[in-house]
N, C-alpha and C positions, 0 to 999 in steps of 0.2 A: 075059165081062170086064165088062159090064155089072153082071149078078148079082153079080160078087165086089165092084164097086165099092158098090152097091147095101147088101150084108151088112155091109162095114165101115161106109158111114155110117147104119145101123140101129144096130149096135153101138155106135158113139159116141154116137148119141140115146139109147141107153138108158141109158150112162155118166153122162149128163147129167142126164137124168131122175132116177135112182134115187142120184144122189151130190152132187146138189146141195147147197149151204150154208142152214144157216138163217136165214131172212130176213124182214123185216119188210112187213106188208101191213095199212096202217092200225093199229087196236090189236089186231091177231094176228103171232103167228110163224105161217109157213108153210116147210113144207121138199117139195119135191118134190111140188110142185103141192095139198099138203094143208095143211089150217089142223092146228097141233100144239101140246098143251101140255107144256111145261117140268115133268115130277114127277120130283123128286129131293130130294137133301139138302145141306146143308151139310158139308162135311168133317171142319171146315175146315183142321185141320193135324192132324200128327202129332207133331213135336216144333214146338211154338212158336217160330217165326223163324229155325226151322233146319233147314227141309226139304229147301230146293234151295240149288245153289251149293256149291263147295268140297268137293265129294264126296261131300254130306251128303245125298242122294236113295237112293245104293246102300245107305246104312246102314236106310230106311226102307222099302226098297222093295217088299219082300216084306209090309208092311202095307200100304202103298197099292195094291197089287195086290189083297191081301183085299176092302177095301172096295170098291175096282171091283166084285168078284165079286159080295160082297155086295147092291150095288145093283141091278147087273144080276140076278142070279138073283130077286131081289124084284120086278121089272118096273120100276125108276126109268132114267130114260133123260139127268138132269143132275147134276151136282155145281158146287158153289161152294168154292173152294180159296183158303187165304191165302197169299200170297205175302213180299213182304217187310217186311209189320206196321209195325215203326219203323225197320226198318233196321238190327235186329240185326246179320246177316250179309251181307245183301245189300240194295241195291247196295255198291260199295263208294267209300268217302269219303276226299279226301286229309286232310291236317291243317287246310285250311283250309274242309272242308264242301262242296267240288266232288267230283262222281261221275266216276272215272276207267274205272268198268269194272262189269259186273255182278256178278262176284264175284275174288277173289283167283287162282284156280285156273285160269280159262278155261273150268270145267265148266258152268255155270249152264244154257248152251242145250242142252246135249246131253242132261244131266238132265231137264229140262223136256220134251224132245222125246221121251227116252223111257219120261217119265209118261204124254205124249198119245197114244203108240203103243199102250199098255199101254190106255188108255182106251179107245182104238178097237177093239182087240180084246174089249173087254166093250160094246161100243155104248153107249157116255156121252161126252155134251158137258161138257168143262172149263169155266167162269167163275174166269179168275183174277181174284183180289181182291189188288189192289198194297198198299195203303195200309190202316191202323187209323186212329181218330179216337177209339175205344171208352176206350182206356187210353195213359198217359204214365208209361212206365218210362224209355225209352231213345231219347226223340224229340226231341233237341236237332237230330241230323242232319237228320230230316224235317222239323223245323222251318225250317231252313236252305231246305229247298226251297219253302215254303209261303210264306216271306217274300221270298227275294233272287229274282228272275226270273235272275240269271245261275246260281244255281247248279241250279235247275228245269233251264234250258237245257242245262247239262253232266249231268242225267240222262237227259234226251230223249235227246241226241245219243250218249251214251256207253253206256246201256243200253236206254233204253225202245225206240226204233227198232231195234236189232239184234237184239231180241226178238223185236217183231214181224214183221220180215222173215225170222225163222227159221222162227217157227211159223201163219204165215198161210194156207196150204196143208195144215196137215195136219186131215184131217176131224176130230178131236175136238175142234178148237179153236173151243170155244162161243162166246165173248166175253169182256168184260174190264169188272171193277166199279172206280172209281178209289180209291173210298174206303168203307172200313166207319165209319156213324154219326159222320161228320164234326161231330157235334152236340155229344158228348162233346166238344168244344175249341175250341166255338165262343163267342164274346162276345156275348151277348145282351143285351137291352134299351137296343140303339145305335139311336138316331134317325137317319134320313137321308132327305132329300128325294128322293133316288133310290128308289123303293120296293125295288128288287131288294135294294141294300143295308140297310134297315131291317131289325132285329131286335127290335123292341120288343114285336112279336108272341108272341115266344119269352121274353119274361120270364115267372118261375115255371112254367116248364114242365120243371123239371128237366136242361136241358140244360145244358154244362159241368160234369158230374159230374166229367170226367178233368182240369180246370181249363180256365179260359176265357182260351185264349192267343191265338186267331185271329181276326182280321175275317172277316165274312162274302165279301165281295170280294176278300180273300187266298183263301178255299177257294175260292170259285169261280174265281177264275183257274187257281190249281192244276189243277183240273178240266178246264177250258176247252183250256188248254194241252195237257195230256196227250192230252186225247180228242182234239185235232187233230192231234197229231204220232200215233195211232194210226190214223186213219180217211185220213190222208194216206200213210202206208204200205200200210195195207188198207182201200181204199175199202167193201170188203164188210165189215168189223169193225160187232159189235155192239157195242155201250157204255152202262156205266151206271152209279149210283153209289147206294151202300146207305145208304139214309135211315133215321135211328132210328127216326121214326113218320110217318105221312102228313100230319104240322101241314107240311112241309117240300114236300111233293111237289105239291102242287095249289093252283088259286087259285079253286075252286070249295068250298061248305060253311064256309064263313069259315075256309078256310086260305091259306097264301103260299107258292108254289113258288119257291123259292129257285135251282131248276135247269132253269128253263123257257131256250129258246132265246134269249130275248131278253137273261135276266139274265147266262146265260153268256157272250154276245156282249159285253154291255155291260163285264164285270168283266176279260175278257181280251183281247177284239177278236180272236179268232180264229175266223172264220166256220165253219169245219168243225169247230169243238170243242163241237159238241152233242150230247147223249145221244141214242141212237136208240131205249131203252127206259127205261122209270122202273122203280123196286126201293124198294119200304117193308118196312120190319119191324112185327111184330104181335104185341107180349105183353100178356096183359092183368094188372091189377092187383087184388086181392082178389077172381078170378071175375071180373072184370068189364073190358070194352073200354072204351077212350077212346070217346067219338061218332063221333068221323072215323075210326075204325080201320075196316080192309079187312073185317072178319067180321061190320060193321054196315052196310056199303053195296055195293052193285054198283058194279062197276069205272067205270062207264059215268057214276056220280055224281059221279067226280071230274074229269069234263070234260077227260082227256087226249087226244091224238091219237097217243100211241105207246102201245104193249104196255106193262101193268103187271103186274110180279111180286111177290109176296109172297116178299120174299126170305130172310126168317126169321120162324119159328115153331113152336110147340110145343105138344102137350098138357098141360103142367105148368103152363104160364102161357095157357092158352087158352080161360080164359072158361067153364071146366065142360066144354066140349064134346070130345067121344071126336077122337083122331087124323084117324081116316075122317072124320069130319063135316067136321072143318077141311079136310082136301085136298077133299071134295069139295064145299064152300061156296065153294073160289077157283075150281073145274073150271065150275061152274054159274052162277056169277055174273059170267062175263066176263073174269075176272085170266088171262092169258096165261101163270101157272106157279106155282108154289110149292115151297121148300126149306126142309124141315125142319132145327132146329135141335137139336143138331149130332150127328153121328154118332161124335165120339170119346164123349159121353155123362158128360162130363167137367164139373164145377160143379152148383152146384145148380138151376139155371135152364136145363136141358136133358133132352130125353127119353132115356130110354135107346137101345139102336141096336135092339132088340126091336121097341118102340114104334113108330119110325121105319119101320122093315121093312114091318109089317104095314101101315102108311099106304099104301107104295108097292104095296104086293100088292093092296090094294084099287084102286089107281088103274090099274093095269097094261091091262085090256083096254078102256079107254074111248076110243071114237072117236065123239064126235058132233060133227059137222062146223058143227052151230047154235050150240053150245055151246062147250065147250072144245078139242076137237079131237081128233088122235089123239097117245096115248103113245107105243105101243110103234111107234116109227120106226126105221128104219135109217140109219147114218150111210154 
């Protein structure tokens, strides 16, 4: 009997050790006791704004699974996937701009769980990016959530919390990115005596390209409230926000971190509504990166106390460097992950899939615990 009990205990312990979630340890990610590196790609979509909910996933299933297989077969371990974007189909808004549900037919959660189960089969962590600030086409409803806390509350209660509850125990659910490139819609050059809300430093940076629509404190509150809801519902959840450049992700190197714990709490008032890791995007212009860009600095130089992921980059705007050199730089200079842009390969500022997969193959067998960590880990 004692031998039987001991055997059961050992099996439980093995399951805990080998089936643990991705966690933060200082400036690194760890899983099952090992430092790991997120080596992957941005999906980021199949049908922009129409991938999940109202049975849309069924129409894209084979394509999504094919991309999961491609990433797996070439050694990648993670993918960033865009979901609501501007609210084209999800969530559902009433005529006053309040959210009444995730989708009209009630299939969103089952569709997203089906996607996560496919990702688990291919050993890929999924990071869901909720909203997009890089383009304003159908953003009126999203704007209501950013400006009006009553409407934001409706999204949190009717859509976000039910979604998080439904997927928090799925092994392939890696984390959440609240908004992609908020800088596209930020009002820059606004002086404020509270440094967290001052955007004078962004004047002339190119921010506001999608229309300068929101004050920074509105966006910070938007992030704070959703992050708080996610972490209240799932205390182990990983949450970030996809910054356009490192300019807004650090208080070192002459930069200004708009997403620090202090700034998010001041804007939104929710103690749990702080990021668990930072993410920035890095593209060169005329084959040259900005002085503050990640590919010019070690992660430690930004002075952050959380993991720092290069959430978008590519070879075509990679400062003249090969995709393998960019992945290698991120791995060997203290970054916690790197996701190339983007697997569908559309648009002029994207590498094709073959280039990105070559980068993943270069990374697949790396496991230097003193540098980037393990790439080929099991979910």
